[in-house]
N, C-alpha and C positions, 0 to 999 in steps of 0.2 A: 326573325331573323332583321337586326333594323337594314332601312337602303333600299336602293337598283339594280338587278343587273348592271351593269358597264357593256358599253357599246364597244361588240369590233368588227375584224374584218369581213367574223363567220355570222351578221345581222345582214341578211338580205335588208334593203333598203329602195320602194321602187313611188313614185308618183301614182296614181287614182285611174288613170289613163296606162298604163302597164309600161312607162318608160322607167328603164336601173338606174337607180342614182352611183355615179362613183363617190367616197374623197378625194379628196381636191387639197395640198400635194399629198401623190397616195406615200405609204411608208414603206420604204421598200428598205429590202431581203438581207439582217442582216446588219440592221443599222437599227441601235441598241436604244433600250425604251423600255416600257411595264409591254408585256406580251402576256394576254392568260389561253392558256391550250395553244401557244406557239403562234398564238397571232396578234398582232399590231391594237391595239386601244384604241378605236376611236378622240377621237382631242374637239374643240374646237372647231373643228377642220367644216369649211362649205363641201357641199356636197356636188355633182354635176347628172342630168339627166336625157342621158341619151334616151333616145326609141319613144319620146308620149304617142298617145291616139288623140290627145285633145285634139290637133285640129282637123288631124278626119272626123272626128261623131261632129263639127261645126260646120265641116266645110268650108275650114277655113280660114272663118269666117272670129276664130280664136286665134294666139301662138299659147307652141306650145310647152309647158314647163319646161324648164331650164337648172332651174335651182333651187337648193334648198340647205338652208341651217338647222343641229340640234342643237337647241335655246335650254334643253333639261339636262345642267354640269353640276355637276361634283365640286364641290366646296372643300374636301379634304383632301382630295386622290392629285395629284397633278403628272401628267407624263411632259417632259421637255419643258416645265413652265405653261403647260395651258393646263387647265381641268380637265379629266376625264365627259366625254357624254354617258347619257346612265340611258337605257329603256324610258321614251316619251311615256306620262300618265298620259296624257293626249297629242293627235300627229303635230307635225307640226307645221308649216307650211309651205307650198311653192311656188316659187317666185318666174313669171309673172302675174301665173293665175288665180293666188291664195287659195288655189287644193290642195286639200289633203298631199300629206308624206306620208309613206307609208315607211315604217318604223318595223320585219318581224322576230321578235323573238330569235335571242344569238343561244351567245353561253346563259349560265345562269343559274354558277357556284360563284362567282369573285363580285361579288355588291360591293357598292360608296354610296358615302352621303353625300 
């Protein structure tokens, strides 16, 4: 089957140090738009990361992972005029550390190009 799974709020996201990623701005419940399994899809949104353990691992010498952005986007399907995020083939990077941002698999039924 062509295409890759579309990222939704079912996908767990985190930095390499266990910090949890949340898309910004979040989609409020009841907002019209593309949904998969009753969950809003993720578009070209930025993620904020909370709880990164990197400073503790480096005794405070390094900053925490703060943000990330999914860069692998659909070229054919949009929601609110924005391309949908696709399950990345390689992990995006966290800012400012440049370390991997992990997007765990979520739904696998809906795919896009």
